[in-house]
N, C-alpha and C positions, 0 to 999 in steps of 0.2 A: 791693417784693413786697406784693401785696394778703393781707389776713388775712381767712380765710373761716372762719365759724362752721358746723360740722356739728352741727345740732340734731335730736335723735332722741328717741324714747321717748314719753312721755306717758301720760295716763290714758285709755286706750281698749282695746277689745278686740283692736285691732291693733297693740299695743305691741311684741309679738316680731318682726312683719313690719318695723316701723320700724326695729328693730335691725339687721336683715338688710339694709335699704335703706341705712343708714348704712355698714355695712361694705362695700357694693358702691361707694358713692361715694368712700369712704376709699381703697380699692383702685384706683381709676381716675382720680382727680383728679390734675393736674400739680403735683406738689410743688415744682417749680422755679419755677412761676408763682404759687403760693398758699401762704401759710403758714396750716396747718390749726390750728384750735381745735375740740376735740370736746366737746360737752356733751350728756349725757342727761337727760331729765326722768323722774323716776321716778313711780310711780303715785300717789304723794302730792303730786306737783307740785313737788319739790325739784329744782333745776337743779344738776347734778354735773359738773364738768369730769373728763374721763377720757382714757384712750387706746383705741387699736384693740384692744390685748390685754386691756383691762379688759372691753371689749364681748364679745370671744371667750370669755373666762373667765366672763362674767356676775358679775363681783365689783365693778362700778362702783357698785352701789347701796350698798355699804358705805364709800365714800369721803365726804369732808366736802363737804356742798353749799356753793354759792357764796353768800356772805354778801349781797352786793349785786348784783343781776342787771343793773341799769341801769348801774352803774359798769362792770361787766365788758363790757357790750354796746358801750360807748362806744370800747373799743379794737378793735372789729370793723369791716372795711370793708363786708361783706356776710354776711347769713345764708342758710344753705342749709337750709331747715326740711324735714325728712323725717319728720315725725310723720304718722301715718296715722289716719283716722277722727275722732272727736270731738277737739276742740282742736287739730287739725292741719290737716285739709283742709277744715274747715267755716268757715274765715275768721277764727276768733278769734285765732290766733296773728299772722296777717297784720294784722288790726285793731290788735293791741297794737304791733307793729313800726311800722305807719303812724303811730300816734299820737306816736310818738317819733323819727319821721323816720329810721328804721333801714331801710336798703337790704335786700332779700332777693330770693330767686330764686322765680319762680313767679307765679301769679295774685294779683291784689289780693283783698281781703277780700270784697266783694260777688260777684264771680265765683266764688270758693271756696265761699261760702255756698249761692249758687243750685246750683252744680255738685254739691255734697255732697248736697243735699236733693232726692231724686228727686221728690217731689210738686211742690216748687217749680220744678224743672226742666220738668216736664211742663206746667206752668201757663205758664211763660216760652215754651216751644216753640210752645205753641197760640197765644200771642198774636202770634207772628210767623209764623204758618202753616207751621211745620215739620211735615211728616207724622209720625206716630207710631201705634204699636199701640194698640188700646184698653186703658185701664186704669181702675182704681179706687183710691182710698185706702181701704184696709181698716180698718174700725172696729169689728171683732168681730162683723159681720153675715154669715153664711155664704151668704145668699140673694143678696147683692150679688156675691160671687165667683161663684156659679152662673150669674149672668147673662153672664158673660165666657166660659164654656165652657172646654173643655180641648182641648189642652194650655195650660197657663199657668205663669207664673213669679211666685214670691212673694218679694219682697226688703224689707228694713226701708228706710224712708224715708231714714234717716241712718245709713249703714254701707257698708261696702266690703270688698274682698277676699273676699267671700261667707262671711264669718265669721257 
């Protein structure tokens, strides 16, 4: 039986969304094929082993953090990273896992970094001739926005879930 680490939480504005994502995966993963380990990362960066009930009750923050993260990860076959936003979807956690040859679900670090940063994505898409709507990277210059006209969409370069 393969051991799977469900890794969620993290220090981003999307922390709570990540907790919901973890519950969805926990509820739908085949427990006959996979032995689950569940670890939340609190907003201070502590890795905390917990249970589904701890996530539901939101009391996992009070549990004892893991002393040696690398030693813990060595008993895992594959990590399922479910952090959203900063440190989750931006390639940082993937880069750490790559550094230690730990298998994980999802994109590699460079694809995650480019995909998370809307400005980098736009530059990349332009370089390979993918059509896109006009855009600017806003730097507190309202005249630049007025050049685009209305309607328009304003989003942070590094953020998701419309938070």
